[in-house]
C-alpha positions, 0 to 999 in steps of 0.5 A: 512080322511084316507088317502088311502094304500093298504094295509090297503085295503088288511089287511080290505078284510083280515080280513073279508074273509076268501074265497081263492077265495073270496079275489082271487076276490077282487085281480083279480079285484083289477089289472082290475081296477088299469089296466084301472085307468092307462089307463083312467088316474087316480087315481090308489091306489084308484080305486084298493082299491074298487078292493080289497074292493068292496065284502070284508063284502059278506062273512059274509053277503051275503043277499042283506039286507047287503051286500054290506050295511054292509061294506059301514057302516064298511068304514065310521067308519073307515075314508074311504074317499066317493067316495070308499064307493058310488063307492062299493054301486053302483056296485050291482044294488038293493043298489039304488045307480047310477053309475054315475063317471067313477069310478063307470061305472068301477068298474061294468064293471070289477066285474063280468067280471073279475069273468067271465075271472078267470073260462075261463083261470082256465077251459083251458089246460092251467090254465093258463090266459097267454095264455086265448083270447077275443075270447074264452070268448066271446065263453063261453059266449055263453055257458048258462051251463058255469059260470050260475052264470055270467050274460051275461047282464051284462059283456055287459052292463058293457063293454058299460058302460065304452064305450069300444067294448065288445072284447075290454074291454075283451081284458082290461080285461084278460091283467089287470089280466095277471100282476097279475097272479101268484097272482090270481093263475092263471100262470097255466102250463105256 
């Protein structure tokens, strides 16, 4: 089994993902998972790697028959620990892999939420996550036309699965993403 390290995870993401937006999504989920790992007293390198890699195969194999199954095969061949593979498989409801661990629940909670927080940041006059508040994100959640591909039920369910009120989860994800505002392109004009 390989020893996890962030550089190897980043290189794998970059090898399979050309889209800057998809790379930034991986970075956003990584930031959120690392933040929660600190909060929950978990392994930050492990959780960060899962965040970076959860969608690394999506650009090449976006169909439900392939993603995240192709990625899981690649990770296993490269010697990634099964905990990483299982967490990534569990983030998509259609894989048949149930979410059981704290990591699996947190990946699900942070995947869509980090994308929604990114979208909410980019429509602000500042185009920044630095002045975004949870109430603004919740207001956007009520607007069905905004980021219409994001399931509001999944956003709420994610918070439930990690045992937090929705406001707290939104605030946490915003806070964790602020730490990486430059890498995420979310400093905006601030």
